[in-house]
N, C-alpha and C positions, 0 to 999 in steps of 0.2 A: 460159629458162635452158638447157634441154637443147640447143637449136639453137646457141646462142652457144658453149657449152663444147665441144660436139662439133665444130663447124666450126673453132673456134680450135685445137683439139687435133690435128685431122687435116689442117689446111691444108698444101698446096694441094689435097688430095684431097677436093673438095667432095662428090662422090657418097658416098664412104665416111662422111664426117661427117654427111651428111643421114640415112644409114641408122641410125647410132647415135642421132642426135637423134630419129628417128621412134620407135625402141624406147623411149627415155626418156620422150618426150612421151606415147606411147600408154599406158604402164603407170603413169606418175606423174601424169597429168592427164586424158587423154581417158576412160579407163575409170573412174577414181574419180568424175569429174564426171558421166559417163553414168549411173552408179549412183545418184547424187544426183537427177538429173533424173527417172530412172525412179521413184524413191521419191516424188518430188513428184507425178508424174502418177498414181501409184497411191493418193495420198492418205495415205501413211505419213509423209511429211515436210512440215513447214509451208511451206517454200519452198526455193529453191536455196541460200540462205545458211544454212539450218537454224538459224533464230533461236531455236528452242526447244532449250536446252542438252541436255535429257533425250533428245532425238531424235538427237543427234550421234554417240553411241557406235557404233552399228552401221555407219553409212556410213564412219566413220573407220577402224574395224577392217577393213572390206572394202577400203578404200583402201590400208591398210598391206599387206594380202595382195597386192593388185595390184602395189604397188611391189616387194615381195619377189620376185614372179614375174619382173618386168622385170629386177631385179637379177640373179637367177639366169641369165636369158638373156644378159645382158651379160657376166657372168663366164664362163659356159659357152662363149660365142663369142669370148672374148678381146677385149672392148672395150678401148679405151685407158683407162689408169688414171684420168685426170681425169674421164672420163665415169662410170666406176664410182664414184669418190669423190662426184661430184655426186648420184648416185642414193642413195648411202648417206646423204648429207646430207638428201635429201628424206625418206628413211625415218626418220632421227633426228628431224627436225622433226615428221613425222606422229606418231611415237610420243610425243614430248614433249607435243604439243598434245592428243593423245588422252587421255593420263594426266591432264593438268591439267583438261581438260574434263569429266572424271568428277565433279569437285567444284566447278569454277568456270568461268565462261564467258570463256575467254581469246580474244583476237582472233587467229584463224588467219590472216586476211589480213595483219595486221601482222607476224606471225612469218615468214610466207613472203616478204613483201616485204623485210624486213630480212635474212633469211638469203640470199635470192637476190642482193640487192645486195652483200652481203659476198663471196659466192663470185665474182660478176662482177668485183668490185674486185681480188680475189686473182688471177683469171685474166687480166684485161685491164689491170691497173695502176691507179695512184692517180688518173689522170685521170678515172676513173669515179666518184670521190668527188663529182663534180658532179651525179651522179644521186641523191645522198642525199636531196635534197628530195622525190623521188618517194615515198620511204618515208614521209616526214612527211605527204604528201598522202593516201596510203592510210589512214594512221591518222586524219587529220582527217576523211576521208569516212566512216569507220566510226562516229565520234562524231557527226557531223552527221546521219547516217541513224538515229541513236539505237539502233544495234545493239550498241554497246559504250560503256563509260565510258572516260575518259582512262586510268585505271589498267589496265583490261583491254588497251588498245592498247599502253601502255608495256610491260606485262608480256609481251605477245606479241612485241614488237620485241626485248626483251631475250632471251627464249627463242630467238628466231630467230638472234640473234648468238651467243649462248652455245653453241648446238648447231652452227651452220654453220661458224664460223671454225675452231675446233680440229679438228673432224672433217675438213673439206676439207684443211686444212694437213697433217694427219697422213697422209691417204690419197692425196693427189694424186701 
């Protein structure tokens, strides 16, 4: 999502778009996922999906801090508004799933898939609605892997949409 939003926003300046995309991807994905992999390697987390709900809080909080650092850099260096809005959406999604996961195992994969799809539809137009089955496939895979119930997947997708759509529309 950071690559698509940044490149679309800065077109035809591909280099500039890739720079903003790199900042977004680094702080919203690479660093948080790196922290999870590090926790797995050290034996502190069950696996990279963090299937044990009680283990999710610390990596989710560190992920939120990483996103906030990235957001501060984007704002400080005057990134385009849609790129900043996208990172605010990512923070909002992270905050929502972190709060819910304190008491119930919500599907983060479904939340991110639905929220990302919604932002991409807003940015690129209604033709991207054809990608909606990808969100359903993500949810289906989480149930098939027995990582989540159907209710946890549906709740994740709803949280993703409820956070992403108004936030991005308000801030873009």
